[in-house]
N, C-alpha and C positions, 0 to 999 in steps of 0.2 A: 798830795803830791807838792812839792815844793816847786816853786816857778823858775825856770830858767829863761835866760834875755834870748827871746827869739829873733829879735833884730839882730843880734850880735851873730847867732849861729848864721841867719842868712848872708849877713855880710861876708864871712870869712869863706863861706862856701861858692861867693859870686852870685848872689842869686837876688840883689835887689837893684831896681833901677830908677825908681821913683817912690818915696815914702813921705805922707802927710807929717808936718811937724807935729811934734809930741806923743806920736804912734808909740814909739819905744817906753816912754814913760808910762803911757797909758795902760801896756800891756804888763806892765811890773809891778801894777799896784794890787793886781787881783785876776784871777780865771777869768777870761775873755772867752768870749764867741766871735768865731771870723768865718765868712763863707766864700767858696769860690763857685762858679757857675760850670756846668759840662752840658755840652751838647748831646742830647740823647737821639741824634739821627742816625745811629747804626747800633748794632746790637753787641760792639766791643769800642773798648777805648784803645788807642793806639799810642805809640811813645811820645807822638806830640804832645799828650796829654800828660804825660809823666811829670812835668815840671810843676804844675798847678797840684799835680797828686801828691807830690815831695812837699811842697810848701804846706799843704794840709797835715801830712803826716810829721814833718817838723814842728808844726805849731801844736800839735796834739803831746808830741814828747817833750815840749816844752811845758806842759801843764795845763794849756788851753782847749777849748771844745770846738772842734772842726766840723761846719757845717757843709754837707756837700748838696749842692742844688742843682738838681735836674732841671734843663729848661724845656718843661713840657708845652709850656706856652710861646716861651720866646723861640721853641725850636718849631712852631708852627707858623713864626714871622721870618726870621734870618737876621743876621747880624752883619752889619756892613762893615765891623772894624777889620780892615787888611784884605778885604776880598773883593774881587772885582764883578761878582755876580750874585744875586740871590739864591739862598740853597732851595734843595727840596722840601716841601712841606708834607707832614705825615697827619696820620688819623691817629686818636685816642690811644687805642688799643694797641696798634703799633710803638707806640710812644711808651706805654705801659710796660711791654716785655722789653723793649731796651733799657729801661729804667733798672728793672731788675736784674738785667746783665750786666749793667754797670755798677750796681751796689756789689756783686759778687766781686768783681774785679777790685772795687775800693778796698774790700774786706781784707785783701791781701797785704794794705797799706795802714788801714786804718780800725781801730777798735770800735767796733758797732755795739756788742754785746757783754762787755766785761762787768756794766753797772757802776763803773767809776762815774765821778761826777762830770769828769772831762770827756764820756763817752761820746764817737762822734753820732751824728744826726744825717740821715738823708731827708731832703724834701722836694717837692716836684711844684713849681709854680705854676703850674695849672690849676692846683688845688684852690687857689684864691684869686685867679684869672679869670676862671670860667663864670663865674656869676657876675663880674665884673661889666656891667653895659657900658657901652662908648660913650653915651651921654654922662654916666655917674663918672668916666675915668678922665673925659675933658673938662669936667666942671671941677672934681675933687682934686684931680693930680695935674693935669695939663695946665692952668691957667697960673700956676705958681712957677713956671720956668718958659722964658721969653724965647721967641724964634731966634733972635738974635744970639742967644745964649748956645742954643742947639746948633745953630750954623757955625759956629765959632771952632766947633768939635773938628779936630783933624780927621777923623774917620768919615765925618758927613761932607767935609772941604775934598777929600781925596776922591770921592766917589762921583760929587758933582762936576769937579773939573776934570776929571781923568780923561786922556782923550781915546783911551779903547773901551770906555763904557756908555752905556745907554743913559745915564744918569742914574738916578735913585728915586725907588718908589714911595710914596706917602707911607707904606708899611713899613720899609727899612726905616723911612726918617723917624718913625715914633719908637725905634727899637730903644733908644736911651731913655726914653721916658719909662718903658715896661721895665728896662732892666733897675733902672732908678727906684722905681716903685718897689721893686723886689727887695732892694736895701732898706727901704722905709718900713715895708711890713715886716721883714725881720727884724728890724731894730725894735720896732713895736711890741711884737709876740714873740720874740725868742732871745731878746735881748744882745741881738749882734751888733757889734758896734765896728766893725771890721771888713772891709770887702778886700779880697786880693784877686791878681790875675796876671795875664801877660802886659807887657808895656803898652800893646796896641789897646786894652782897655782902660786906659787911664780916664780918657774922656767920659766913659760910661759908668766910671766908677764915681767920678767926682760929680756929676749928675745926681747919683744917689745920695753923697754926702750934702748936696745940697737940698735936697727934698727934705732930708732929714732936720736940716737948719730952719728950713722954710715952714715945713709942715709938722715935723715931728718935735722941734722947739729942744733939739738935743745935738749932740756932735757924732757925726761918723768918721772913720777913719779909713785910709786908703793906702794900699801898698801893691807896687808891681815888681815882677821881676823881668831881666831882661829877655827879648825873643832870642832862643838858642840857635845857633848858625854852626856850620862845620868850617873847620879852618880852609877848606878849598873853595868855600864859597858855597856850595850846595846847601840844599836845605835839609835840617837834620829831621831824621824821622821818615825818610824816604829811602828806599832801595830801588833796585832795578824793577822789582815787581810792584813797586806802589809801596802804599802805607806798610809799616811793621807793627802788627798788630798785637793787643794783649792776649786775644784768644787762641788757644792752640791750634783750633781748626783753622785759623785764617792763616796764620803765622806759625809753623812748628816750634817748637822750643829750640831745635837745631838750628833752624834759620834766625831765630830770635838770638840766640848766643851767637852766631856766626856774625851778627851785625854788630854786637859789641866788640868781638874779637877783632875785628878788622878795621878798628878805631884807630885813627893816626896818634902818633905819641902827643901831639899838642892837644887833639880833642880828649884824649883818655886823659890827661891831666885835669881838664875841665870837668870831664863828665864824670870822673869818680867821687869829686866834691857835691855835685848836684845829685846823682842819681843813685849814691848809696847811703845807708846809715852808720858808716864808718867814720871815728873821729877824726880830729885834726891832727893828732899824733901820728895816729896809724897812718893817716893818707900821707902826711909829710916824710913819714919813714918810706912808704911806698915809693914816692915820688924819686926820693933819693937813690933808693935802690935800681930803680928802674934807669934813671941815667947813667949809672955807673956801669949796667950790664943792659942796654936797650934790645939787643938782641933777643934776649929770653922773653920780651914782652909782659914783664910782669905785671905791669898797669893793666894793660887791655885784658890780662887772663882772669884779675882778680876782679876788675871791673865788671866783665861777664858773667863772673860766677855769682857775684851779689845780685845784681840784677835779674838775672835767670831764676836762682833761688826764691827771690821776694815774689816775682811774678807768677812763676810756676811752681816749683818746688824742688827740693834736694834731686830726687831721683830723675826728675826730666834733665836739670843740671847733667848728672853724671851720665847720662845717655848721649845727649848732646857732644860731653867731649870724648866719650867713646866712638860717637859716629866721627867727631872730627879727626881722631887719632887714625879711624878706617883709612880716610882720604891722605891724611898728610904723615902718618906715622908708620911705625910696626905694629902689625896686627894680624889677626889669624883668621881661618876659615870660620871658625866658631864664633869668633867676635861679630863676622859679617853677618851668619845666620841669625844672632842674636836679635838684629836691628827687626822694628816691623817695617811693615810695607812702605807704610808713608815716610819714614825717617830714611830707608834705603832709598826711595825715588828722591827725596831731597838733596840726601849727600851726592848721587851720582845725576843730578840735574843737568840735564844737556848733554849727557854721556850718549853716543848714538845707540840705536837699539836694531836687533833684527829678530823677527817671530822664526819658531822653530816648533813644529807640533809636539805635543806632549808624549805623544806614541813613538815619536822617532827618538825623543830622547830617552824614553825608559827602554827602549832596545839597545841604546847604546849607540854612542856616534863618536866615530873618530876623531882624533883631537885635529888633524890637518884639516879634515874636511869642516869641522866646527871654526874654524880661523878664517877659511878661505871660500870655497866653493859653497857652503850652506849659509854663511852670514855675510860675505863679503867685508869681514874686519879687516882682512889683510888681504892683498891683490891679488895673489896667487898659491897656489900650494906650494910651489918653490920657495916663495918668501917665509911661508910658515914653518917648513923644515929649516931655514936658514935661521928663523928666531929661535925654534925649539933648540938647534944645536948650539947656540948663543946662551942658552938659558935664561931668556929674558920672556918667557911666556910662562904668566900664572893663571890659573882656573880658582876664583874665589881666593885671591891674596895667596894661593899655595902653589910653588913651582911645579911644573909638570914637564915631562918629557916626550919624546913621539910616540911612545906607546900606551899613552893615556887614553882612557875611552871618558867620555862624559855620560853620565848617566843621570837618574832620577836622584840618588843621593845627594848630587851637587845642586838641586833646586833650592833657592832661597825662598822663604816664604811659600814654596811650592810653584813658584813660576818664574823666578829670576836665576840668571848664572852670569857671574861677572867675569870676562875676560880681559885681560891685562898684558900690555906689552912694555917692557921696561917701566919707570916709574910713574909715568903721567898718560898713556896711552890706554883707554879704557874702551871696552865694547859691552852692551848688555844683551845677553841671548833671552828672549822671553817665551816660555812656552805658551802655546795657545792650543 
């Protein structure tokens, strides 16, 4: 596979914050290996991890070998970079389970199995740290880095001097040494010469290059990307419900798709470069078309499609689009009934609900009673009659009149009926 210029690729995508001198030349000489560390303290990655994932994916597509390092050992310590408190520590079995979950998600972006020379590798630093005694570590590694050098790192200074923190434990203080040793180990055993990460990792990464110079007698390289923020100043990767996860069980494909679809114009222009594999010509053309007709939201739609298909698949993307159209566009009762229960509840999240017995529904419910006294959706029978006369009432997206009777055939997934007045006023009857 012919090498492509990885540094140039990241530059036009806006993904370089710091890069060590001569890194670009080093990568153009021959196939190289680079690694990024991933925190294994959850059984799913989230979209905050997508930037490092994409860095590894672009690295592989440029002809190099990506190494995904699961921090089994460092996950038992906690990383001080940019954090004001220590993280929870996990046992080995939980970390191994999480590692397998992470591998499965990374395989959506990286080739782990083709047999190509640049096939991705996943490693766990617990495998080489678990037999390393404390005395061996401070003798073989610790003596090569001074406390002055470690104290000068921003991640350490910020934790020690921060007003809202209780200082920094010795455990966390040693984190940069452990991460630095990872780089040295990978340099020695896997010919890995580059470590990448977010800009907050620069201090930890350069500690690794220093160990390679002082102990390994070689040269390591470092490259970081900017920390991604949203144009309104809020944190990228968070929604009202917390993290946006890559696991469909934690964040449904519908909600995942909606997160990208609701991106601002300014952010969409930035994100489509970072989070998709589209080439520069295609992206520039999309941006130009979007600026001519911003109301069509072409950029957001293409961004949401590309990321959803990559993380999930084409079918989940199509279901998410269909679900979106049910809420915001024209759709039928059949479209509504085709939704699975989880997606239905996601689409109508926050819509008020009222419970009615399954027996009452199966025997037939008068539409006026269904709208008013049996559910409380509308305030009175009189209001229900007026709404029906105005032709503003729908049952499962189909207009109905005052002679309509609700029955078992109306149930979605055997338990829900969607009432609607006008365009945006919804109510769910739940059969119990």
